[in-house]
C-alpha positions as CSV (number, residue, x, y, z in Angstrom):
1,M,0.0,0.0,0.0
2,G,2.8,2.4,1.0
3,R,4.6,1.8,-2.4
4,Q,1.4,2.5,-4.3
5,I,0.9,5.8,-2.5
6,F,4.5,6.8,-3.1
7,G,4.2,6.0,-6.7
8,V,1.3,8.4,-7.3
9,P,3.3,11.6,-6.5
10,L,6.2,10.4,-8.7
11,F,3.8,9.7,-11.6
12,L,2.4,13.2,-11.2
13,L,5.9,14.8,-11.0
14,F,7.1,13.1,-14.2
15,G,3.8,13.9,-15.9
16,I,4.2,17.6,-15.1
17,I,7.8,17.7,-16.2
18,G,6.9,15.9,-19.4
19,C,4.1,18.3,-20.2
20,A,6.4,21.3,-19.6
21,M,9.0,19.8,-22.0
22,L,6.4,19.2,-24.7
23,Q,5.0,22.8,-24.3
24,E,8.4,24.4,-24.6
25,A,8.8,25.8,-28.1
26,P,11.4,24.0,-30.2
27,T,14.4,25.9,-31.5
28,V,15.0,26.6,-35.2
29,E,18.1,27.7,-37.0
30,I,18.1,31.2,-38.4
31,S,18.7,31.5,-42.1
32,G,22.0,32.9,-43.2
33,S,20.1,35.5,-45.3
34,R,19.2,37.2,-42.0
35,L,22.8,37.5,-40.9
36,T,25.5,39.8,-42.1
37,C,29.2,40.0,-41.2
38,A,31.1,42.7,-43.0
39,L,34.6,41.5,-42.0
40,N,33.9,37.7,-42.3
41,P,30.9,37.0,-44.5
42,E,32.0,33.3,-44.8
43,M,31.2,32.8,-41.1
44,V,27.5,33.3,-41.7
45,D,26.9,32.2,-45.3
46,G,25.3,28.9,-44.3
47,N,28.1,26.9,-45.9
48,L,30.3,24.8,-43.7
49,E,32.8,24.4,-46.5
50,T,33.8,28.1,-46.5
51,V,36.1,29.6,-43.8
52,G,36.4,33.1,-42.4
53,A,39.4,34.3,-40.5
54,F,39.7,37.0,-37.9
55,I,41.9,39.9,-39.1
56,A,45.1,40.2,-37.1
57,Q,47.2,43.3,-36.8
58,G,50.3,42.6,-34.8
59,T,53.6,40.9,-34.5
60,I,55.4,39.1,-31.6
61,I,59.0,40.2,-31.1
62,K,61.4,38.0,-29.3
63,E,64.8,39.4,-28.4
64,F,67.5,39.7,-25.8
65,V,67.6,43.0,-24.0
66,S,70.1,44.4,-21.5
67,S,68.8,45.1,-18.0
68,I,70.5,46.7,-15.0
69,V,70.6,44.3,-12.1
70,K,72.4,44.8,-8.8
71,E,75.8,43.1,-9.0
72,V,75.4,42.3,-12.7
73,P,74.9,45.7,-14.4
74,Q,74.5,44.4,-18.1
75,Q,72.8,41.1,-17.8
76,R,70.9,40.2,-21.0
77,Q,67.4,38.8,-20.6
78,Y,65.1,37.1,-23.2
79,Q,62.0,39.2,-23.8
80,R,58.8,38.5,-25.7
81,R,56.5,41.4,-26.5
82,V,53.5,42.1,-28.8
83,E,53.8,45.0,-31.3
84,G,50.3,46.0,-32.4
85,S,47.5,43.9,-30.8
86,L,47.0,40.3,-29.8
87,K,43.2,40.8,-29.9
88,T,41.1,40.1,-33.0
89,E,37.3,40.5,-33.4
90,T,34.4,40.3,-35.8
91,L,30.8,41.5,-35.6
92,I,27.7,39.7,-36.7
93,K,24.4,41.5,-37.2
94,L,20.9,40.1,-37.3
95,D,18.4,41.7,-39.6
96,A,16.2,42.6,-36.5
97,P,16.5,42.2,-32.8
98,T,15.6,38.6,-32.1
99,Y,15.4,36.3,-29.0
100,I,18.3,33.9,-29.5
101,A,18.3,30.7,-27.5
102,Y,21.9,29.8,-28.4
103,V,24.6,29.9,-31.0
104,E,27.0,27.3,-32.3
105,V,30.5,28.2,-33.4
106,Y,32.2,25.8,-35.9
107,P,36.0,26.2,-35.6
108,A,38.3,25.7,-38.5
109,S,41.5,26.2,-36.4
110,T,42.6,26.5,-32.8
111,I,40.9,29.5,-31.2
112,R,42.4,31.0,-28.1
113,N,40.5,33.1,-25.5
114,L,37.2,33.0,-27.4
115,V,34.7,35.6,-25.9
116,L,31.2,36.4,-27.0
117,D,29.3,39.6,-26.3
118,T,25.8,40.8,-27.5
119,A,24.3,44.2,-28.1
120,I,21.1,45.9,-29.1
121,E,21.4,49.2,-31.0
122,T,20.3,52.2,-28.9
123,P,18.1,55.0,-30.4
124,N,21.3,57.2,-30.8
125,G,23.0,54.4,-32.8
126,K,25.4,53.3,-30.1
127,L,26.1,49.7,-29.2
128,S,26.3,48.7,-25.5
129,F,27.8,45.2,-25.3
130,E,26.9,42.7,-22.6
131,P,29.0,39.5,-22.0
132,I,27.8,36.0,-22.5
133,E,28.8,34.1,-19.3
134,G,29.7,30.4,-19.0
135,K,32.2,29.4,-21.6
136,R,34.1,32.7,-21.5
137,G,37.7,32.9,-22.7
138,I,37.8,29.3,-23.8
139,K,40.3,27.6,-26.1
140,T,38.9,25.4,-28.9
141,E,40.8,22.8,-30.8
142,G,39.5,20.6,-33.6
143,T,36.4,21.2,-35.7
144,L,33.6,20.2,-33.4
145,P,31.0,22.9,-32.8
146,V,30.9,24.8,-29.5
147,K,27.5,25.8,-28.1
148,F,27.0,29.1,-26.3
149,K,23.7,29.7,-24.5
150,I,22.4,33.2,-25.2
151,G,18.8,33.4,-23.8
152,R,18.1,37.0,-24.6
153,V,17.0,39.4,-27.4
154,I,20.1,40.5,-29.4
155,H,20.8,42.5,-32.5
156,Y,24.6,42.1,-32.7
157,L,27.0,39.3,-31.7
158,Q,30.6,40.2,-31.2
159,L,33.2,37.4,-31.2
160,T,36.7,38.2,-29.8
161,A,39.7,35.9,-29.8
162,N,43.5,36.0,-29.5
163,A,45.5,36.0,-32.7
164,L,47.8,33.0,-33.4
165,E,51.5,32.8,-34.2
166,D,52.2,32.5,-38.0
167,S,55.2,30.2,-37.6
168,E,55.6,29.8,-41.4
169,N,56.5,33.5,-41.9
170,V,59.0,34.1,-39.0
171,R,61.9,36.5,-39.7
172,H,65.2,36.3,-37.9
173,D,68.1,38.6,-37.3
174,D,71.0,36.5,-36.0
175,E,73.3,39.4,-35.3
176,E,70.8,41.1,-33.1
177,R,69.5,37.8,-31.8
178,K,66.0,39.0,-32.6
179,M,62.9,37.3,-34.1
180,W,59.7,38.6,-35.6
181,I,56.7,36.3,-35.6
182,P,53.6,37.7,-37.5
183,L,50.2,37.1,-36.1
184,K,47.3,35.5,-38.0
185,G,43.6,35.3,-37.1
186,A,41.9,32.1,-36.0
187,S,39.5,30.6,-38.5
188,I,35.7,29.8,-38.2
189,R,33.7,27.8,-40.7
190,E,30.3,29.0,-39.5
191,V,28.4,30.7,-36.6
192,K,24.8,29.4,-36.4
193,F,22.0,31.1,-34.5
194,Y,19.0,29.4,-33.1
195,E,15.7,31.1,-32.0
196,R,12.6,29.8,-30.3
197,Q,9.9,28.9,-32.7
198,K,6.7,30.8,-32.1
199,K,3.8,28.7,-30.9
């Protein structure tokens, strides 16, 4: 008898959860025709075969520099610094403010320190960005998609990532013991947006 009474609340509980899941509107992928990305149109063209790369503007310089240290006035130390910027970014715009459940990023290379921020254009035309928490500042490797929960109305999505070292185009100066490593942008095959389907 006790087991039967205990089973009734469980049945009701699972029934309520099941109904809630059935009533929740499914998500649908937003068409690429509703998305624009001036710097990287390949990231939102709906084609996983095309690849867009962040634009990098910087160089890593590695060199030995003299430093004044107590007892050893001219000790040479190895130094690594960035000339320009390590940061790269791209901006994706929806055709209208839309409630986005989540986005999927399809990498085509390693992506370091990937960060997503969203914005809605204000009446004066300015963009005020808000961070997407959770997988913030992540590193991706391989080509499997990475899912980011959005859960808000957005008009713009900004993706920021660190540039990568372009090891194929390194320049050396053996006399100065100096090295210049150009930076290149990480690559993304596609960024897919998913919205809740209206009931």
